Structures are given as C-alpha cells and as structure tokens.
N, C-alpha and C positions, 0 to 999 in steps of 0.2 A: 504494500500500500504506500509506503513512504517513497518508493522509487517512482511510482506513478505520479504522486503529487509533486515531486521534485522535477520530473520531466515537464509537467504542465507549467510549473513556475519558470523553468528554463525556456520553454517555448514562448511564454508571454514576454519574458525578458528579451529574447532574440527578436521577436516581432516589434517590440518597442524600440530596440536599438536600430533595427532596419528602418523604421519610420523616421527616427531622428537623423540617421545618416542620409536618407533620401531628402529630407527637408533641408538639411545643410547643403547638400549638393545642389538642390534646386535654387536655394538662395544665392550660392556662388554663380550658378549659371545665369540667373536673372540679373544679378549685379553686373556681370560681365556684359550681358546684352545691353543693359541701360548705358553702361560706360562707353561701349563701342558705338551705340546709337548717337550719343551726345557728340562723340568725336567725329563721326561721319557727318553729322549735321553741321558742325562748325567747319569742317573741311569743305562741305558743299557751299556754305555761305561764303567762305574765303574765295573759292574758285569762281563763284558767281560774281563777286565784287571785282576780282581781277579781270574777268572777261569784260565787265561793263567799263572798267577804267581803260582797258586797252582799246575797246571800241570807241570810246569817247575821244581818245587821243588820235585815232586813225580818221575819224569823221571830219574834223576841221581841216586836216591836210588835204583830204580828197576834195572838199568844197573849195579850198583855196586854189587848187589846180584847175578846177572847172571854170573859174572866172577868167 
C-alpha cells in the first residue's frame, strides 16, 4: 500500500514539475518573441526613414535638372 501511495505522490510531483518547466519555457519563448518583434519594428522604422530621406535628397536634384 505504501508503494502505491508513494508512486501516486511521485506522479503528481512529476506532473507539477513538467507544468512548471513548460510554463518557464513558454515565458522564455514569449519574451524572446516580444524582444525580436520590438527590434524588427525599430529596424523597419529606421529603414523607412532612411528611404524617405534618400528620396527627398534625390527629388530636388532631379527637379533642378529639369529646369
């Protein structure tokens, strides 16, 4: 009887540990996703700004040549 009870307690403990480990892994995964999303968004904004500034620099020179 005592072996059966200890196995059940061990199974409950293992199930709880698995849930905790999965929760921690999910939190790491979610944190990395948020971190990379923020970095990608900033990179996209910088790229968009640099394209706009290069287009604004090219536009006046083209207009000056047309006159």
